[in-house]
N, C-alpha and C positions, 0 to 999 in steps of 0.2 A: 596552514593547519586547521581545519573548520568545519566542527564535528560535534551532532548532540551527545551529551554522556546521560541524561536525564529529563524533567520535567517536575512543575510543583501542581499541574493538575491534582486534584484531588478524584483517587480513584473511587469507585463505588459500586453499588447496584449487582449487576453480574459479573461472574469470576471469569477472566477473560481466558476460558479453556484451549479457545483455538488459535488465539494471539500466538501461547508459550507453544502450544503444541506445533504450529507453524515451523517455529526457529528449531525446535527438535527435529523434525520432519525433514527440513530442510540440512541441517548439517549430518543426518544420517544418511540422505541422498546423496550428498557430498562426498563423504567417507565409503560409499561404494562405488562413487565414478571414481574416485582414484585407484580403487584395485581394480575397474575395469576401463582402461583408457579410451576408449571408442565411444561409448555407451552416452557423454554427452554429446557425441556428432549425431548418433542414432536418432536422440529424443528429444534434440531441440528444433527449434521451427526454421522452415525455409519458406518466406514469404511468396514464391514462385512456384514451391511444391500445393503449396494451402488455396491459394486461387487456380490449382489443376485438378483439386480435390483429391491429391496425395496425403498419405500420412497426416490425418486431421486430428488425431488424438494429439500431436504435440503441441497443441493451443491451451493443450494443460500441462503435460508432461513437463515442458521449456519452462514454466511459471515455478519451479523445483530443483532445479538446476542451475549451477554455477561454474564461471570457467576459473577460478582460481581460491585460494584462499582470500586473499584481500577484497575478490567482489562479494564471495559469502558473508565474511566479516562486514562490510561496510551494510550492506543490505539487513542482513541483521541486526546490528546497532539500531538504522531507524526503524523497525520493525518492532523492538523492545521497548524505544522510545513512546512512539507515540500511536499502537494500535491497542495497547491495551484499554485503553480509556473509550476508545470508539467501542469498542466490544462490551466495555462494564455499562456504556451507556444504553446500549441500541439492543445487545440480545445475543445471546450466542450464535444461533442460526441465522438470524438477520446479518450477523457480522460474516457470518461462513459463505453466504451466496454475495454479500456485498465484495466482500476479498475476489472471488473469484470472478464476476462479472466486472472487478476493476480490471483485474490480469486480462480479461479479454477483451476489452475495453482498449485497453493500451496496446494489446496486441493487434486489434484491428486499424488503428493509427498507424503503428509500425509498414504492415502490410499495406494499406494505403498510399504511404509514400514512398513504399520502397516495391513495387509491384513483381518488377524484374529483375529482384534480387534474390541470387541462391547462396547467399552468405548465411551461415545457423545464426540464430538467436537466442540465447537463455539468458534466464533469471530472473528473483522476483521482483526487479527495478520497477516494473510496471503496477502493479500490485499493490505495491508500497506508494510507489506516488499516486494515487488511489487512496491511499490509508492518508497521505498528508493531506491532502486535498481537503477530504473530508475534516480533517484536524482543525484547517486553517477555518473553516465556517463553524464547526462547533464548537473550538475553543482557541479563540483567537488571541485572548486574552493571557492565556498561559504562557508561564517563562519558560523558558529552553535554557536546560543550564548546557553552556556552549564551551566545549574545549577551545580556545584558542591561543595560538603559542604560549602553552604551557600556563595560562589563568583559565579559571571557569567563571564563566559571566553567563548572568540571566538576562535572554533575551525576547522580547516578547514573541509567541508563536506567529503572529502578522509579520513582524521583520525578518525572524529567522527564514519560515516558509518564502515569502517574500523574494527573498534573495537565494534562494536554493530555486526557485521557480524562473528568476531572471538567468541565473547559470544556466538551466537546461536552455534557453534560448540561445544566451552566446554559446554553448557548444555546439546548439545546430547550426550557426553563424560562421562558427569559426571550423578549423581545418582540422580537427579531431577527428579521427576516424573509432570506429568498434562500439561505438555507445550508440546505442539504441533510443537517441535523443526524443522522437516522436513519440515510442511508446510511453518515455515519461511525463510528456507532454499531455497525451491522450490518456493517461491515466489519471492526473492530476487533475485535470476539466473533469471527469467522470467524477471522482470524486467530491469536486466543489461542488455538485449537481445533487449528489445523494447526501451530502453532510445536509445541504439547505434541509432536505425532507429528515434524514436525522438527528435536526434540533429539536423535533418536535418530543423526545425522548428525555431530552434535558432535565432537572429538576426543576420547576416555577414553570413549565413550558406546558406542560402535561395536562388537558382538560380534563375540570373538576369529575369525578365520578358522579354521576347522577343518581339522586339519593331514593332509596325503592318507596316505595308511599304502602303505609300499612290500609289494612279495611277500614279502619276507624281515622283516616285521616292524616295520621301522623306519618313523619319520614324515619325510619330508621336504617 
C-alpha cells in the first residue's frame, strides 16, 4: 500500500481555486453518475469514434468522470496533494489551461496507441499525470508524505514520482487491462515539458522588474 497524503512544499502566491474546484466538480459529477447508470458510457471517450469525428465533446467530458468510488478517490487524493502548489505558482488561469491541455495530451497519447479500440475510457488520471510531471520539474526536492504499510514517510518528490512513472511502464508491459497506461505516460511527459516553462514563475527565478526612469535621470 503506497499513496501520498500530503507534501511539505510551502504554498503561497495565488489561491488555488481551480485545483479545489476540480475536486468538488469531479465528486459532484460522480454523484450524478450514480443516479444515471449509463451516463458514464454516454460521455466516456472511445478512441475509434474520435478518429471517425464522432462525439468529440468526450475529449473533455471524459476527464471529469470516473468508473468507481476507488477510481475517484485515488485521483482526487493525487489532485489534492500536488495541484495546489502548481496553481499557486503559475496562476489560476494558467493552471486551468495547463490542466485541460494536459488532459487532452494524455487522451491523444491513449488514442494514438489504441486507434482501433471501441472500449470507453474515462477519468482524470491523464490530466493529473500532467500535474505530477510538472510537479517533478518544479518541486523535485519537496518531500511527499507517503503512507506505506501503516507508516507515514517523507519521500523526496523526485523519488516518489520516479517510482510512480516506473509503475506506469510496468503496467504497460504487464498483463493488467482496464487502465489507460498511455494516457498516464502522455500526460506525464506533457507535464514535464510544461513544468520546465512553469519554473520561471518560481520565487527567485522571476526576472527583476525593469526600473522606470524619471526625467531627472533617477530610477523610481
